[in-house]
N, C-alpha and C positions, 0 to 999 in steps of 0.2 A: 364575342362570347370566348372565343378560344384564348384571346389575349387576357381576359379576365381569369380564366382557369389557370393559365400559365402563371399569372402574377400571384395568385392564391397558393400555388404549388411551391414557387420560389420563396414566398414569405414564410411558408411552413418549414422549408428545408434549411434556410439560412441560419436560423438560431441553433439548430441541431449541429450543423457543421462548425459554428463558431465556438460552441460551448463544449463540444466533446473532443477536444484536443488533448486531453490528458487521460491517464489511467489511475488505478489505485492499487495499492498493496495492503492485503489484510491477512490476518493469521492468529495464531495463539502461541503464547509463551509459557512453557511449563517446567518444573524441575525435571531434570532428566531421570532421576532415581525414583521419586515418588509419584511423578506425573501430575503433581498439584499444580494449579495455576499460579503464576507469579504475578501478584498485583503491583502495579506502578513500575514495571520493568520498561526500560527505554529501548526504542527502536529508531534508528536513524538511517537515512539514505546518504552514504558517504559522499562528500564533495559537494553537498547541498545543505540548505537550511531545513529540509523536510524531515519530519520524524513524528512519533507518537509515544504515548505511555499506555500500557495495557491497563484494562478495567479489572473489575472484581474477579472476573471469570478467566483473565489472561488474555482476552481478545484486543486486538489493536487494528486500527485502520489509518493508513496514510493516504490522503486525498490530494489530487492535483499533481501528480507525478508525470512529468513529460515523458513521452515514449523514448525507450532506449534500454540500455543495459547498465545495471548498477550493482554496486557492493552495498549489501545491507548489514547493519551491525545491531546486535541486541546485547544489553548489559542490565545487570542487577547486582545490588551490594551482596557480597558473599558468593558470588558465582563468576565463573570464568566468562569473558567476552566471547561471543560466538560471531562469526562473520561468514556470510554466504555471498559468493561471487557470481557474476553473470546472471543476476536476476533480470529477466526480460519484462518490460512493462509495455503494453500496446495500448493505443488510443481506444478509450471507451470500455476497456476491459478491466477485471480485477484479477491481479496476480496473488494467488495464495502462497503464504510462506509461513511455516511453523518453526519455532525454536524450542529445542529441548536442552536447556542451559545445565551444564555440569557444575555442581558446587566446588568451591576452591578448596 
């Protein structure tokens, strides 16, 4: 009975440990002056192929980010590129990061 219970416990925990080895970055991109959301603004994790594009409300989500410290860049036509350094991503957690892009 104890072996059966232990087997069930391990069977339930293994998938959680295998699939929860990344984090995510989410946030919002807006115009610095008007605070209006910027639709289709780019966000990228420097040195990787990870990134996202903001939606109609300026929100973005980057999934599958390995734990670590990163430089995150946001860009949009007609606006200055904004870079945020030392962004910490932890396993199984969401790091919130918002951008207020200044017009050029």
